C-alpha positions, 0 to 999 in steps of 0.5 A: 261312579269311578271305574278302576280296572287295574291297580296302576289305574287306581294308584293316585285314587288309593293314595288320596283315600289313604287319609283320615281327613279326606275320608272325613270330608267325604262323610260330610259331603255324603251327609250334607250334599254341598258345603262351602270350604269354610263350613268344611274347615270349621267342622273338621277343625283345620285351617283353610290352607290345609283344607285347600290342599286336600280338596285339590288332591280329591278334585284331581282324582274326580272324587269331588267337584268345586264351583264358585258361587256368589255370597254376601261377602264375595265368592265362596267355593262350593264342594260336592261329591262327584261319584256315587259308587267306586267300582274296582274290577281287576278281572284279567282282560282277554289277551290281544284285546283292543278297545274302540271308544265312542260317545252318543249324544242323548238326542241322537236316537234312531227310534223312539216310542214315548208317553207323557210325562215327557220332554226334551231340552237343550242346554239353553231351552226346552224343545217345544212343549213338555208332554207333547210326544211330537217334539221327540221328532223335532230337529232341535232334539239333536242338541238335547242334553236331557230327555224324560218319559214315563214309559216307552223307549229310545233306541240308539245305533252304536257306531261300530268302527272296529277294524276289519276282521275283528269280532266284539267280545265286550260292550261297556255303556255308561250313562247318567240316568234316573226315574221320571216322577211327576215333579221330583221324588227320590223314592220313585222306583222304576224298572229300566230295561236294556236291549241289544239288537232288540234282545232284552239283556237285563233290567235295573231298578232306579231308586228315584227321581232326584231334585233335592239339590241342583245338579252340578252341571244343570244350567241355571235356567232349569226349573227347581222342581224338575229332575236335577241329576241322576246316577251314573250307571255302567252296563257291561255285556261280555262272555260271562253275562250282563252286569250293572256296576259289577253286579250280574243282572242276567245270563245273556252274553255277548256271544248271543249276538255274534257281533263283528266289524260288519254288525249293526249294533242297536242299544235300546233303553226302555220302561215297559208297560208291564214292568213292576215299577213303571216309574219312567226314565230320565237320561242326562247329557254332558250339560245336565246332572252331575257328570259331564258326559253323554252316553259313553261306549267302549267296544272290546274286540279281538281277531275273528280267528281267536 
């Protein structure tokens, strides 16, 4: 997902999308997932040189990614979409608002309770054995780049290093996640619930567990019939409520927690036993899936006397 909060921030992207040819490229990649340059040029009836110019502009804006793959007559460049949503939010931010940015490795959870099917892997290998919950306590889990479980939770402590005398007015958390099916299944709904400091703030239903194509950053050694990529979701809690990708999922506001520079902030992501869809959870790190990121967090803050 690409998230734009101001017209100036989105200017280059808007220019790129103002081309019929580039829109046609997006349509082709939506239909075919991955295509090489020759296939795209042939479909659109344009030269490879003209296509290269379009692809460079789209890649610079984060719309697509390209990778080289060996073919019968040398290397070929493969194109894939790098987003599943474009979110434009021009809501005027609070005055004098500042932002603290941090990211959390997916293996750096502070607490967990998980049930099989489950497992953890680094970018190089599995951590222990799959479906053995003991390995969620293994020291190598700090290097994890993917983890999955059928039900339960993992909890992270969000670093809170906002300046002294400040209070938190908004928390934004983005992560690549999906369901956890036996094998893979793109139609496998799962109700994934989010908590701040053990207070439930909302639930989002993941559509499935994706394995139709290999994730852009998923390592070559990973198994073809296992989770390949997820969806990049943006969770926001502010003074108006809690939102996923701009859509309100609850009326719980940031004011509920009275968070300031002294507060401990814990973020839990769970699949509850009594959920309507107990379809599991997979979290992807920067070396798996389609997005080169861990759990990214932005904390907005203002002086406490405002």
